mmCIF file of the N, C-alpha and C atoms, coordinates in Angstrom:
data_MODEL
# 
_entry.id   MODEL 
# 
loop_
_atom_site.group_PDB 
_atom_site.id 
_atom_site.type_symbol 
_atom_site.label_atom_id 
_atom_site.label_alt_id 
_atom_site.label_comp_id 
_atom_site.label_asym_id 
_atom_site.label_entity_id 
_atom_site.label_seq_id 
_atom_site.pdbx_PDB_ins_code 
_atom_site.Cartn_x 
_atom_site.Cartn_y 
_atom_site.Cartn_z 
_atom_site.occupancy 
_atom_site.B_iso_or_equiv 
_atom_site.pdbx_formal_charge 
_atom_site.auth_seq_id 
_atom_site.auth_comp_id 
_atom_site.auth_asym_id 
_atom_site.auth_atom_id 
_atom_site.pdbx_PDB_model_num 
ATOM 1   N N  . MET A 1 1  ? 25.820  30.184  11.972 1.00 0.00 ? 1  MET A N  1 
ATOM 2   C CA . MET A 1 1  ? 25.581  29.102  11.066 1.00 0.00 ? 1  MET A CA 1 
ATOM 3   C C  . MET A 1 1  ? 24.168  29.226  10.517 1.00 0.00 ? 1  MET A C  1 
ATOM 4   N N  . ARG A 1 2  ? 24.057  29.030  9.213  1.00 0.00 ? 2  ARG A N  1 
ATOM 5   C CA . ARG A 1 2  ? 22.739  29.070  8.570  1.00 0.00 ? 2  ARG A CA 1 
ATOM 6   C C  . ARG A 1 2  ? 22.444  27.695  7.996  1.00 0.00 ? 2  ARG A C  1 
ATOM 7   N N  . VAL A 1 3  ? 21.197  27.333  8.051  1.00 0.00 ? 3  VAL A N  1 
ATOM 8   C CA . VAL A 1 3  ? 20.765  26.045  7.509  1.00 0.00 ? 3  VAL A CA 1 
ATOM 9   C C  . VAL A 1 3  ? 19.903  26.302  6.281  1.00 0.00 ? 3  VAL A C  1 
ATOM 10  N N  . ASP A 1 4  ? 20.231  25.641  5.211  1.00 0.00 ? 4  ASP A N  1 
ATOM 11  C CA . ASP A 1 4  ? 19.451  25.744  3.975  1.00 0.00 ? 4  ASP A CA 1 
ATOM 12  C C  . ASP A 1 4  ? 18.287  24.746  4.080  1.00 0.00 ? 4  ASP A C  1 
ATOM 13  N N  . LEU A 1 5  ? 17.201  25.167  4.763  1.00 0.00 ? 5  LEU A N  1 
ATOM 14  C CA . LEU A 1 5  ? 16.085  24.266  5.010  1.00 0.00 ? 5  LEU A CA 1 
ATOM 15  C C  . LEU A 1 5  ? 15.473  23.720  3.718  1.00 0.00 ? 5  LEU A C  1 
ATOM 16  N N  . PRO A 1 6  ? 15.235  24.528  2.692  1.00 0.00 ? 6  PRO A N  1 
ATOM 17  C CA . PRO A 1 6  ? 14.712  23.946  1.441  1.00 0.00 ? 6  PRO A CA 1 
ATOM 18  C C  . PRO A 1 6  ? 15.659  22.894  0.858  1.00 0.00 ? 6  PRO A C  1 
ATOM 19  N N  . GLY A 1 7  ? 16.966  23.116  0.976  1.00 0.00 ? 7  GLY A N  1 
ATOM 20  C CA . GLY A 1 7  ? 17.936  22.138  0.493  1.00 0.00 ? 7  GLY A CA 1 
ATOM 21  C C  . GLY A 1 7  ? 17.902  20.853  1.298  1.00 0.00 ? 7  GLY A C  1 
ATOM 22  N N  . VAL A 1 8  ? 17.771  20.987  2.615  1.00 0.00 ? 8  VAL A N  1 
ATOM 23  C CA . VAL A 1 8  ? 17.686  19.811  3.489  1.00 0.00 ? 8  VAL A CA 1 
ATOM 24  C C  . VAL A 1 8  ? 16.434  19.006  3.157  1.00 0.00 ? 8  VAL A C  1 
ATOM 25  N N  . VAL A 1 9  ? 15.319  19.678  2.999  1.00 0.00 ? 9  VAL A N  1 
ATOM 26  C CA . VAL A 1 9  ? 14.060  18.993  2.673  1.00 0.00 ? 9  VAL A CA 1 
ATOM 27  C C  . VAL A 1 9  ? 14.150  18.325  1.304  1.00 0.00 ? 9  VAL A C  1 
ATOM 28  N N  . ALA A 1 10 ? 14.738  18.996  0.336  1.00 0.00 ? 10 ALA A N  1 
ATOM 29  C CA . ALA A 1 10 ? 14.889  18.417  -1.005 1.00 0.00 ? 10 ALA A CA 1 
ATOM 30  C C  . ALA A 1 10 ? 15.761  17.168  -0.955 1.00 0.00 ? 10 ALA A C  1 
ATOM 31  N N  . ARG A 1 11 ? 16.844  17.215  -0.184 1.00 0.00 ? 11 ARG A N  1 
ATOM 32  C CA . ARG A 1 11 ? 17.725  16.039  -0.053 1.00 0.00 ? 11 ARG A CA 1 
ATOM 33  C C  . ARG A 1 11 ? 16.967  14.890  0.612  1.00 0.00 ? 11 ARG A C  1 
ATOM 34  N N  . LYS A 1 12 ? 16.236  15.198  1.672  1.00 0.00 ? 12 LYS A N  1 
ATOM 35  C CA . LYS A 1 12 ? 15.434  14.173  2.355  1.00 0.00 ? 12 LYS A CA 1 
ATOM 36  C C  . LYS A 1 12 ? 14.449  13.545  1.390  1.00 0.00 ? 12 LYS A C  1 
ATOM 37  N N  . ASN A 1 13 ? 13.793  14.370  0.568  1.00 0.00 ? 13 ASN A N  1 
ATOM 38  C CA . ASN A 1 13 ? 12.812  13.851  -0.396 1.00 0.00 ? 13 ASN A CA 1 
ATOM 39  C C  . ASN A 1 13 ? 13.470  12.938  -1.426 1.00 0.00 ? 13 ASN A C  1 
ATOM 40  N N  . ARG A 1 14 ? 14.678  13.273  -1.861 1.00 0.00 ? 14 ARG A N  1 
ATOM 41  C CA . ARG A 1 14 ? 15.404  12.416  -2.819 1.00 0.00 ? 14 ARG A CA 1 
ATOM 42  C C  . ARG A 1 14 ? 15.756  11.072  -2.189 1.00 0.00 ? 14 ARG A C  1 
ATOM 43  N N  . ILE A 1 15 ? 16.184  11.089  -0.933 1.00 0.00 ? 15 ILE A N  1 
ATOM 44  C CA . ILE A 1 15 ? 16.539  9.852   -0.237 1.00 0.00 ? 15 ILE A CA 1 
ATOM 45  C C  . ILE A 1 15 ? 15.301  8.979   -0.049 1.00 0.00 ? 15 ILE A C  1 
ATOM 46  N N  . VAL A 1 16 ? 14.205  9.571   0.389  1.00 0.00 ? 16 VAL A N  1 
ATOM 47  C CA . VAL A 1 16 ? 12.968  8.813   0.597  1.00 0.00 ? 16 VAL A CA 1 
ATOM 48  C C  . VAL A 1 16 ? 12.469  8.230   -0.715 1.00 0.00 ? 16 VAL A C  1 
ATOM 49  N N  . GLU A 1 17 ? 12.494  9.007   -1.784 1.00 0.00 ? 17 GLU A N  1 
ATOM 50  C CA . GLU A 1 17 ? 12.019  8.523   -3.082 1.00 0.00 ? 17 GLU A CA 1 
ATOM 51  C C  . GLU A 1 17 ? 12.891  7.382   -3.583 1.00 0.00 ? 17 GLU A C  1 
ATOM 52  N N  . SER A 1 18 ? 14.185  7.481   -3.374 1.00 0.00 ? 18 SER A N  1 
ATOM 53  C CA . SER A 1 18 ? 15.090  6.411   -3.773 1.00 0.00 ? 18 SER A CA 1 
ATOM 54  C C  . SER A 1 18 ? 14.780  5.128   -3.013 1.00 0.00 ? 18 SER A C  1 
ATOM 55  N N  . PHE A 1 19 ? 14.530  5.255   -1.710 1.00 0.00 ? 19 PHE A N  1 
ATOM 56  C CA . PHE A 1 19 ? 14.180  4.095   -0.894 1.00 0.00 ? 19 PHE A CA 1 
ATOM 57  C C  . PHE A 1 19 ? 12.861  3.483   -1.366 1.00 0.00 ? 19 PHE A C  1 
ATOM 58  N N  . ARG A 1 20 ? 11.869  4.321   -1.599 1.00 0.00 ? 20 ARG A N  1 
ATOM 59  C CA . ARG A 1 20 ? 10.559  3.834   -2.061 1.00 0.00 ? 20 ARG A CA 1 
ATOM 60  C C  . ARG A 1 20 ? 10.679  3.106   -3.398 1.00 0.00 ? 20 ARG A C  1 
ATOM 61  N N  . ALA A 1 21 ? 11.462  3.657   -4.303 1.00 0.00 ? 21 ALA A N  1 
ATOM 62  C CA . ALA A 1 21 ? 11.627  3.027   -5.616 1.00 0.00 ? 21 ALA A CA 1 
ATOM 63  C C  . ALA A 1 21 ? 12.262  1.651   -5.463 1.00 0.00 ? 21 ALA A C  1 
ATOM 64  N N  . GLY A 1 22 ? 13.247  1.538   -4.598 1.00 0.00 ? 22 GLY A N  1 
ATOM 65  C CA . GLY A 1 22 ? 13.886  0.248   -4.354 1.00 0.00 ? 22 GLY A CA 1 
ATOM 66  C C  . GLY A 1 22 ? 12.921  -0.757  -3.761 1.00 0.00 ? 22 GLY A C  1 
ATOM 67  N N  . GLN A 1 23 ? 12.114  -0.307  -2.818 1.00 0.00 ? 23 GLN A N  1 
ATOM 68  C CA . GLN A 1 23 ? 11.124  -1.197  -2.211 1.00 0.00 ? 23 GLN A CA 1 
ATOM 69  C C  . GLN A 1 23 ? 10.059  -1.600  -3.231 1.00 0.00 ? 23 GLN A C  1 
ATOM 70  N N  . GLN A 1 24 ? 9.664   -0.668  -4.082 1.00 0.00 ? 24 GLN A N  1 
ATOM 71  C CA . GLN A 1 24 ? 8.666   -0.982  -5.116 1.00 0.00 ? 24 GLN A CA 1 
ATOM 72  C C  . GLN A 1 24 ? 9.212   -2.047  -6.057 1.00 0.00 ? 24 GLN A C  1 
ATOM 73  N N  . ASN A 1 25 ? 10.486  -1.959  -6.399 1.00 0.00 ? 25 ASN A N  1 
ATOM 74  C CA . ASN A 1 25 ? 11.101  -2.980  -7.255 1.00 0.00 ? 25 ASN A CA 1 
ATOM 75  C C  . ASN A 1 25 ? 11.056  -4.349  -6.597 1.00 0.00 ? 25 ASN A C  1 
ATOM 76  N N  . ARG A 1 26 ? 11.271  -4.396  -5.295 1.00 0.00 ? 26 ARG A N  1 
ATOM 77  C CA . ARG A 1 26 ? 11.199  -5.679  -4.568 1.00 0.00 ? 26 ARG A CA 1 
ATOM 78  C C  . ARG A 1 26 ? 9.777   -6.226  -4.583 1.00 0.00 ? 26 ARG A C  1 
ATOM 79  N N  . VAL A 1 27 ? 8.790   -5.361  -4.411 1.00 0.00 ? 27 VAL A N  1 
ATOM 80  C CA . VAL A 1 27 ? 7.391   -5.797  -4.456 1.00 0.00 ? 27 VAL A CA 1 
ATOM 81  C C  . VAL A 1 27 ? 7.053   -6.307  -5.853 1.00 0.00 ? 27 VAL A C  1 
ATOM 82  N N  . ASP A 1 28 ? 7.454   -5.571  -6.867 1.00 0.00 ? 28 ASP A N  1 
ATOM 83  C CA . ASP A 1 28 ? 7.157   -5.951  -8.250 1.00 0.00 ? 28 ASP A CA 1 
ATOM 84  C C  . ASP A 1 28 ? 7.787   -7.291  -8.621 1.00 0.00 ? 28 ASP A C  1 
ATOM 85  N N  . ALA A 1 29 ? 8.914   -7.623  -8.021 1.00 0.00 ? 29 ALA A N  1 
ATOM 86  C CA . ALA A 1 29 ? 9.612   -8.872  -8.330 1.00 0.00 ? 29 ALA A CA 1 
ATOM 87  C C  . ALA A 1 29 ? 8.912   -10.095 -7.751 1.00 0.00 ? 29 ALA A C  1 
ATOM 88  N N  . ARG A 1 30 ? 8.042   -9.904  -6.764 1.00 0.00 ? 30 ARG A N  1 
ATOM 89  C CA . ARG A 1 30 ? 7.331   -11.022 -6.127 1.00 0.00 ? 30 ARG A CA 1 
ATOM 90  C C  . ARG A 1 30 ? 6.040   -11.273 -6.882 1.00 0.00 ? 30 ARG A C  1 
ATOM 91  N N  . LYS A 1 31 ? 5.998   -12.326 -7.660 1.00 0.00 ? 31 LYS A N  1 
ATOM 92  C CA . LYS A 1 31 ? 4.830   -12.617 -8.498 1.00 0.00 ? 31 LYS A CA 1 
ATOM 93  C C  . LYS A 1 31 ? 3.587   -12.956 -7.674 1.00 0.00 ? 31 LYS A C  1 
ATOM 94  N N  . SER A 1 32 ? 3.770   -13.444 -6.453 1.00 0.00 ? 32 SER A N  1 
ATOM 95  C CA . SER A 1 32 ? 2.614   -13.812 -5.628 1.00 0.00 ? 32 SER A CA 1 
ATOM 96  C C  . SER A 1 32 ? 2.116   -12.658 -4.762 1.00 0.00 ? 32 SER A C  1 
ATOM 97  N N  . LEU A 1 33 ? 2.757   -11.499 -4.863 1.00 0.00 ? 33 LEU A N  1 
ATOM 98  C CA . LEU A 1 33 ? 2.369   -10.341 -4.070 1.00 0.00 ? 33 LEU A CA 1 
ATOM 99  C C  . LEU A 1 33 ? 1.741   -9.299  -4.984 1.00 0.00 ? 33 LEU A C  1 
ATOM 100 N N  . HIS A 1 34 ? 0.531   -8.888  -4.660 1.00 0.00 ? 34 HIS A N  1 
ATOM 101 C CA . HIS A 1 34 ? -0.185  -7.908  -5.477 1.00 0.00 ? 34 HIS A CA 1 
ATOM 102 C C  . HIS A 1 34 ? -0.498  -6.695  -4.604 1.00 0.00 ? 34 HIS A C  1 
ATOM 103 N N  . LEU A 1 35 ? 0.069   -5.579  -4.957 1.00 0.00 ? 35 LEU A N  1 
ATOM 104 C CA . LEU A 1 35 ? -0.066  -4.358  -4.178 1.00 0.00 ? 35 LEU A CA 1 
ATOM 105 C C  . LEU A 1 35 ? -1.251  -3.548  -4.685 1.00 0.00 ? 35 LEU A C  1 
ATOM 106 N N  . ARG A 1 36 ? -2.098  -3.143  -3.774 1.00 0.00 ? 36 ARG A N  1 
ATOM 107 C CA . ARG A 1 36 ? -3.209  -2.247  -4.091 1.00 0.00 ? 36 ARG A CA 1 
ATOM 108 C C  . ARG A 1 36 ? -2.993  -0.978  -3.287 1.00 0.00 ? 36 ARG A C  1 
ATOM 109 N N  . ARG A 1 37 ? -3.100  0.164   -3.936 1.00 0.00 ? 37 ARG A N  1 
ATOM 110 C CA . ARG A 1 37 ? -2.978  1.448   -3.242 1.00 0.00 ? 37 ARG A CA 1 
ATOM 111 C C  . ARG A 1 37 ? -4.322  2.148   -3.283 1.00 0.00 ? 37 ARG A C  1 
ATOM 112 N N  . GLY A 1 38 ? -4.696  2.751   -2.179 1.00 0.00 ? 38 GLY A N  1 
ATOM 113 C CA . GLY A 1 38 ? -5.929  3.512   -2.146 1.00 0.00 ? 38 GLY A CA 1 
ATOM 114 C C  . GLY A 1 38 ? -6.633  3.353   -0.824 1.00 0.00 ? 38 GLY A C  1 
ATOM 115 N N  . LEU A 1 39 ? -7.785  3.963   -0.743 1.00 0.00 ? 39 LEU A N  1 
ATOM 116 C CA . LEU A 1 39 ? -8.608  3.885   0.452  1.00 0.00 ? 39 LEU A CA 1 
ATOM 117 C C  . LEU A 1 39 ? -9.152  2.474   0.583  1.00 0.00 ? 39 LEU A C  1 
ATOM 118 N N  . ALA A 1 40 ? -8.925  1.844   1.710  1.00 0.00 ? 40 ALA A N  1 
ATOM 119 C CA . ALA A 1 40 ? -9.365  0.468   1.932  1.00 0.00 ? 40 ALA A CA 1 
ATOM 120 C C  . ALA A 1 40 ? -10.300 0.412   3.126  1.00 0.00 ? 40 ALA A C  1 
ATOM 121 N N  . ARG A 1 41 ? -11.230 -0.522  3.045  1.00 0.00 ? 41 ARG A N  1 
ATOM 122 C CA . ARG A 1 41 ? -12.191 -0.693  4.130  1.00 0.00 ? 41 ARG A CA 1 
ATOM 123 C C  . ARG A 1 41 ? -12.571 -2.162  4.212  1.00 0.00 ? 41 ARG A C  1 
ATOM 124 N N  . PHE A 1 42 ? -12.525 -2.718  5.422  1.00 0.00 ? 42 PHE A N  1 
ATOM 125 C CA . PHE A 1 42 ? -13.022 -4.073  5.602  1.00 0.00 ? 42 PHE A CA 1 
ATOM 126 C C  . PHE A 1 42 ? -14.535 -4.024  5.520  1.00 0.00 ? 42 PHE A C  1 
ATOM 127 N N  . THR A 1 43 ? -15.108 -4.892  4.681  1.00 0.00 ? 43 THR A N  1 
ATOM 128 C CA . THR A 1 43 ? -16.565 -4.920  4.497  1.00 0.00 ? 43 THR A CA 1 
ATOM 129 C C  . THR A 1 43 ? -17.168 -6.191  5.066  1.00 0.00 ? 43 THR A C  1 
ATOM 130 N N  . GLY A 1 44 ? -16.363 -7.058  5.605  1.00 0.00 ? 44 GLY A N  1 
ATOM 131 C CA . GLY A 1 44 ? -16.812 -8.294  6.224  1.00 0.00 ? 44 GLY A CA 1 
ATOM 132 C C  . GLY A 1 44 ? -15.618 -8.972  6.869  1.00 0.00 ? 44 GLY A C  1 
ATOM 133 N N  . PRO A 1 45 ? -15.838 -10.082 7.558  1.00 0.00 ? 45 PRO A N  1 
ATOM 134 C CA . PRO A 1 45 ? -14.728 -10.732 8.246  1.00 0.00 ? 45 PRO A CA 1 
ATOM 135 C C  . PRO A 1 45 ? -13.629 -11.237 7.307  1.00 0.00 ? 45 PRO A C  1 
ATOM 136 N N  . HIS A 1 46 ? -13.945 -11.458 6.048  1.00 0.00 ? 46 HIS A N  1 
ATOM 137 C CA . HIS A 1 46 ? -12.972 -11.965 5.086  1.00 0.00 ? 46 HIS A CA 1 
ATOM 138 C C  . HIS A 1 46 ? -12.987 -11.150 3.791  1.00 0.00 ? 46 HIS A C  1 
ATOM 139 N N  . GLN A 1 47 ? -13.436 -9.911  3.873  1.00 0.00 ? 47 GLN A N  1 
ATOM 140 C CA . GLN A 1 47 ? -13.541 -9.067  2.680  1.00 0.00 ? 47 GLN A CA 1 
ATOM 141 C C  . GLN A 1 47 ? -12.912 -7.709  2.927  1.00 0.00 ? 47 GLN A C  1 
ATOM 142 N N  . LEU A 1 48 ? -12.257 -7.226  1.883  1.00 0.00 ? 48 LEU A N  1 
ATOM 143 C CA . LEU A 1 48 ? -11.631 -5.913  1.919  1.00 0.00 ? 48 LEU A CA 1 
ATOM 144 C C  . LEU A 1 48 ? -11.947 -5.222  0.600  1.00 0.00 ? 48 LEU A C  1 
ATOM 145 N N  . ARG A 1 49 ? -12.380 -3.989  0.665  1.00 0.00 ? 49 ARG A N  1 
ATOM 146 C CA . ARG A 1 49 ? -12.663 -3.223  -0.545 1.00 0.00 ? 49 ARG A CA 1 
ATOM 147 C C  . ARG A 1 49 ? -11.621 -2.109  -0.638 1.00 0.00 ? 49 ARG A C  1 
ATOM 148 N N  . VAL A 1 50 ? -10.916 -2.072  -1.778 1.00 0.00 ? 50 VAL A N  1 
ATOM 149 C CA . VAL A 1 50 ? -9.891  -1.054  -2.017 1.00 0.00 ? 50 VAL A CA 1 
ATOM 150 C C  . VAL A 1 50 ? -10.290 -0.288  -3.267 1.00 0.00 ? 50 VAL A C  1 
ATOM 151 N N  . GLU A 1 51 ? -10.612 0.992   -3.086 1.00 0.00 ? 51 GLU A N  1 
ATOM 152 C CA . GLU A 1 51 ? -11.007 1.848   -4.211 1.00 0.00 ? 51 GLU A CA 1 
ATOM 153 C C  . GLU A 1 51 ? -12.067 1.173   -5.089 1.00 0.00 ? 51 GLU A C  1 
ATOM 154 N N  . GLY A 1 52 ? -13.046 0.560   -4.459 1.00 0.00 ? 52 GLY A N  1 
ATOM 155 C CA . GLY A 1 52 ? -14.153 -0.041  -5.196 1.00 0.00 ? 52 GLY A CA 1 
ATOM 156 C C  . GLY A 1 52 ? -13.937 -1.476  -5.612 1.00 0.00 ? 52 GLY A C  1 
ATOM 157 N N  . GLU A 1 53 ? -12.720 -1.993  -5.498 1.00 0.00 ? 53 GLU A N  1 
ATOM 158 C CA . GLU A 1 53 ? -12.438 -3.371  -5.887 1.00 0.00 ? 53 GLU A CA 1 
ATOM 159 C C  . GLU A 1 53 ? -12.588 -4.273  -4.658 1.00 0.00 ? 53 GLU A C  1 
ATOM 160 N N  . LEU A 1 54 ? -13.431 -5.297  -4.774 1.00 0.00 ? 54 LEU A N  1 
ATOM 161 C CA . LEU A 1 54 ? -13.674 -6.215  -3.667 1.00 0.00 ? 54 LEU A CA 1 
ATOM 162 C C  . LEU A 1 54 ? -12.649 -7.337  -3.688 1.00 0.00 ? 54 LEU A C  1 
ATOM 163 N N  . LEU A 1 55 ? -11.962 -7.515  -2.556 1.00 0.00 ? 55 LEU A N  1 
ATOM 164 C CA . LEU A 1 55 ? -10.996 -8.591  -2.382 1.00 0.00 ? 55 LEU A CA 1 
ATOM 165 C C  . LEU A 1 55 ? -11.546 -9.526  -1.310 1.00 0.00 ? 55 LEU A C  1 
ATOM 166 N N  . GLU A 1 56 ? -11.469 -10.822 -1.535 1.00 0.00 ? 56 GLU A N  1 
ATOM 167 C CA . GLU A 1 56 ? -11.976 -11.781 -0.561 1.00 0.00 ? 56 GLU A CA 1 
ATOM 168 C C  . GLU A 1 56 ? -10.895 -12.769 -0.168 1.00 0.00 ? 56 GLU A C  1 
ATOM 169 N N  . MET A 1 57 ? -10.810 -13.046 1.130  1.00 0.00 ? 57 MET A N  1 
ATOM 170 C CA . MET A 1 57 ? -9.853  -14.002 1.642  1.00 0.00 ? 57 MET A CA 1 
ATOM 171 C C  . MET A 1 57 ? -10.448 -15.403 1.533  1.00 0.00 ? 57 MET A C  1 
ATOM 172 N N  . ASN A 1 58 ? -9.647  -16.348 1.017  1.00 0.00 ? 58 ASN A N  1 
ATOM 173 C CA . ASN A 1 58 ? -10.068 -17.746 0.892  1.00 0.00 ? 58 ASN A CA 1 
ATOM 174 C C  . ASN A 1 58 ? -11.374 -17.880 0.130  1.00 0.00 ? 58 ASN A C  1 
ATOM 175 N N  . ALA A 1 59 ? -11.519 -17.105 -0.905 1.00 0.00 ? 59 ALA A N  1 
ATOM 176 C CA . ALA A 1 59 ? -12.763 -17.078 -1.673 1.00 0.00 ? 59 ALA A CA 1 
ATOM 177 C C  . ALA A 1 59 ? -12.791 -18.213 -2.693 1.00 0.00 ? 59 ALA A C  1 
ATOM 178 N N  . SER A 1 60 ? -13.962 -18.483 -3.197 1.00 0.00 ? 60 SER A N  1 
ATOM 179 C CA . SER A 1 60 ? -14.110 -19.500 -4.234 1.00 0.00 ? 60 SER A CA 1 
ATOM 180 C C  . SER A 1 60 ? -13.511 -19.005 -5.542 1.00 0.00 ? 60 SER A C  1 
ATOM 181 N N  . SER A 1 61 ? -13.324 -19.903 -6.467 1.00 0.00 ? 61 SER A N  1 
ATOM 182 C CA . SER A 1 61 ? -12.694 -19.530 -7.736 1.00 0.00 ? 61 SER A CA 1 
ATOM 183 C C  . SER A 1 61 ? -13.563 -18.608 -8.576 1.00 0.00 ? 61 SER A C  1 
ATOM 184 N N  . SER A 1 62 ? -14.834 -18.475 -8.234 1.00 0.00 ? 62 SER A N  1 
ATOM 185 C CA . SER A 1 62 ? -15.701 -17.587 -9.008 1.00 0.00 ? 62 SER A CA 1 
ATOM 186 C C  . SER A 1 62 ? -15.512 -16.117 -8.632 1.00 0.00 ? 62 SER A C  1 
ATOM 187 N N  . THR A 1 63 ? -14.829 -15.862 -7.538 1.00 0.00 ? 63 THR A N  1 
ATOM 188 C CA . THR A 1 63 ? -14.579 -14.495 -7.110 1.00 0.00 ? 63 THR A CA 1 
ATOM 189 C C  . THR A 1 63 ? -13.444 -13.898 -7.938 1.00 0.00 ? 63 THR A C  1 
ATOM 190 N N  . PRO A 1 64 ? -13.605 -12.694 -8.437 1.00 0.00 ? 64 PRO A N  1 
ATOM 191 C CA . PRO A 1 64 ? -12.576 -12.105 -9.300 1.00 0.00 ? 64 PRO A CA 1 
ATOM 192 C C  . PRO A 1 64 ? -11.194 -12.005 -8.640 1.00 0.00 ? 64 PRO A C  1 
ATOM 193 N N  . VAL A 1 65 ? -11.122 -11.603 -7.375 1.00 0.00 ? 65 VAL A N  1 
ATOM 194 C CA . VAL A 1 65 ? -9.833  -11.436 -6.709 1.00 0.00 ? 65 VAL A CA 1 
ATOM 195 C C  . VAL A 1 65 ? -9.865  -12.201 -5.395 1.00 0.00 ? 65 VAL A C  1 
ATOM 196 N N  . ARG A 1 66 ? -8.883  -13.092 -5.223 1.00 0.00 ? 66 ARG A N  1 
ATOM 197 C CA . ARG A 1 66 ? -8.806  -13.884 -4.004 1.00 0.00 ? 66 ARG A CA 1 
ATOM 198 C C  . ARG A 1 66 ? -7.483  -13.602 -3.307 1.00 0.00 ? 66 ARG A C  1 
ATOM 199 N N  . ALA A 1 67 ? -7.476  -13.802 -2.002 1.00 0.00 ? 67 ALA A N  1 
ATOM 200 C CA . ALA A 1 67 ? -6.244  -13.622 -1.239 1.00 0.00 ? 67 ALA A CA 1 
ATOM 201 C C  . ALA A 1 67 ? -6.197  -14.631 -0.111 1.00 0.00 ? 67 ALA A C  1 
ATOM 202 N N  . ARG A 1 68 ? -5.006  -15.110 0.158  1.00 0.00 ? 68 ARG A N  1 
ATOM 203 C CA . ARG A 1 68 ? -4.817  -15.975 1.318  1.00 0.00 ? 68 ARG A CA 1 
ATOM 204 C C  . ARG A 1 68 ? -4.577  -15.109 2.552  1.00 0.00 ? 68 ARG A C  1 
ATOM 205 N N  . ILE A 1 69 ? -3.913  -13.970 2.350  1.00 0.00 ? 69 ILE A N  1 
ATOM 206 C CA . ILE A 1 69 ? -3.572  -13.061 3.441  1.00 0.00 ? 69 ILE A CA 1 
ATOM 207 C C  . ILE A 1 69 ? -3.786  -11.627 2.975  1.00 0.00 ? 69 ILE A C  1 
ATOM 208 N N  . PHE A 1 70 ? -4.325  -10.784 3.860  1.00 0.00 ? 70 PHE A N  1 
ATOM 209 C CA . PHE A 1 70 ? -4.373  -9.342  3.631  1.00 0.00 ? 70 PHE A CA 1 
ATOM 210 C C  . PHE A 1 70 ? -3.339  -8.707  4.557  1.00 0.00 ? 70 PHE A C  1 
ATOM 211 N N  . LEU A 1 71 ? -2.503  -7.874  4.011  1.00 0.00 ? 71 LEU A N  1 
ATOM 212 C CA . LEU A 1 71 ? -1.564  -7.097  4.809  1.00 0.00 ? 71 LEU A CA 1 
ATOM 213 C C  . LEU A 1 71 ? -1.893  -5.638  4.537  1.00 0.00 ? 71 LEU A C  1 
ATOM 214 N N  . VAL A 1 72 ? -2.385  -4.964  5.554  1.00 0.00 ? 72 VAL A N  1 
ATOM 215 C CA . VAL A 1 72 ? -2.805  -3.578  5.393  1.00 0.00 ? 72 VAL A CA 1 
ATOM 216 C C  . VAL A 1 72 ? -1.746  -2.675  6.022  1.00 0.00 ? 72 VAL A C  1 
ATOM 217 N N  . CYS A 1 73 ? -1.160  -1.828  5.200  1.00 0.00 ? 73 CYS A N  1 
ATOM 218 C CA . CYS A 1 73 ? -0.172  -0.857  5.671  1.00 0.00 ? 73 CYS A CA 1 
ATOM 219 C C  . CYS A 1 73 ? -0.804  0.511   5.549  1.00 0.00 ? 73 CYS A C  1 
ATOM 220 N N  . ARG A 1 74 ? -1.095  1.095   6.623  1.00 0.00 ? 74 ARG A N  1 
ATOM 221 C CA . ARG A 1 74 ? -1.783  2.376   6.576  1.00 0.00 ? 74 ARG A CA 1 
ATOM 222 C C  . ARG A 1 74 ? -0.800  3.515   6.508  1.00 0.00 ? 74 ARG A C  1 
ATOM 223 N N  . GLY A 1 75 ? -1.244  4.562   5.919  1.00 0.00 ? 75 GLY A N  1 
ATOM 224 C CA . GLY A 1 75 ? -0.415  5.760   5.796  1.00 0.00 ? 75 GLY A CA 1 
ATOM 225 C C  . GLY A 1 75 ? -0.470  6.592   7.048  1.00 0.00 ? 75 GLY A C  1 
ATOM 226 N N  . TRP A 1 76 ? -0.233  7.855   6.874  1.00 0.00 ? 76 TRP A N  1 
ATOM 227 C CA . TRP A 1 76 ? -0.143  8.744   8.030  1.00 0.00 ? 76 TRP A CA 1 
ATOM 228 C C  . TRP A 1 76 ? -1.469  9.294   8.496  1.00 0.00 ? 76 TRP A C  1 
ATOM 229 N N  . SER A 1 77 ? -2.520  9.124   7.712  1.00 0.00 ? 77 SER A N  1 
ATOM 230 C CA . SER A 1 77 ? -3.810  9.663   8.140  1.00 0.00 ? 77 SER A CA 1 
ATOM 231 C C  . SER A 1 77 ? -4.785  8.529   8.425  1.00 0.00 ? 77 SER A C  1 
ATOM 232 N N  . THR A 1 78 ? -5.666  8.765   9.350  1.00 0.00 ? 78 THR A N  1 
ATOM 233 C CA . THR A 1 78 ? -6.641  7.767   9.746  1.00 0.00 ? 78 THR A CA 1 
ATOM 234 C C  . THR A 1 78 ? -8.033  8.346   9.621  1.00 0.00 ? 78 THR A C  1 
ATOM 235 N N  . SER A 1 79 ? -8.933  7.533   9.137  1.00 0.00 ? 79 SER A N  1 
ATOM 236 C CA . SER A 1 79 ? -10.329 7.945   9.053  1.00 0.00 ? 79 SER A CA 1 
ATOM 237 C C  . SER A 1 79 ? -11.194 6.825   9.594  1.00 0.00 ? 79 SER A C  1 
ATOM 238 N N  . ILE A 1 80 ? -11.936 7.100   10.631 1.00 0.00 ? 80 ILE A N  1 
ATOM 239 C CA . ILE A 1 80 ? -12.836 6.114   11.202 1.00 0.00 ? 80 ILE A CA 1 
ATOM 240 C C  . ILE A 1 80 ? -14.251 6.625   11.027 1.00 0.00 ? 80 ILE A C  1 
ATOM 241 N N  . THR A 1 81 ? -15.074 5.831   10.346 1.00 0.00 ? 81 THR A N  1 
ATOM 242 C CA . THR A 1 81 ? -16.457 6.249   10.133 1.00 0.00 ? 81 THR A CA 1 
ATOM 243 C C  . THR A 1 81 ? -17.413 5.249   10.717 1.00 0.00 ? 81 THR A C  1 
# 
């Protein structure tokens, strides 16, 4: 028996991409949910910086971006500095 490994990997990639697209549609449909992708770092007890954009939890109205909750979903790599 031979296994077509490139074919198996390609099929897996199609399935994963289909799942991701479906999940992205669900995120996009939630008007109160704002997804940020990129390198994120907590800069204070109520602050998160994502790719240079400062997000603040329970911030005053003068802050450009406010959040009631931060949900951080990390990818497969970790960097601790």
